[in-house]
Steps between C-alpha positions, in 0.01 A plus 500: 500500500468134585353203327574212269735535204438277201731485201528299184829394352595295202694510175415739222187387322369288789182708532570719802337805343197292400451383860541852636259644240243231582522580871494877442182475289319299766628682808502863386322731738603306810660765723702235683697407188784678325657383175861610473653632180806303393819666383729278296846533345431337165306587188128552550287240323158575352223405740722510807400735780830644618737791449836431338807695614873472442694313774666826605160666545379207709811513719435872554137433598606239754781716641277805543198319644297534183422130491319324780650159438786381282522133411791351310506173317798271502605329182636150544 
């Protein structure tokens, strides 16, 4: 598969899920687009579109190829 990868990042509460939901509503049905499902290692918040797992579960997914892309954030 080839193409352009777009992603949204920002602090909790910045509106990432709102932007993604807006785009999904308007672009659904376009066979050229895929919206990835996020897997996070923190508590799931109401209204957020992601799956929450324990850090150990996430590490296992990454180690066994169960996750296509793992991004880590640095805390300064």
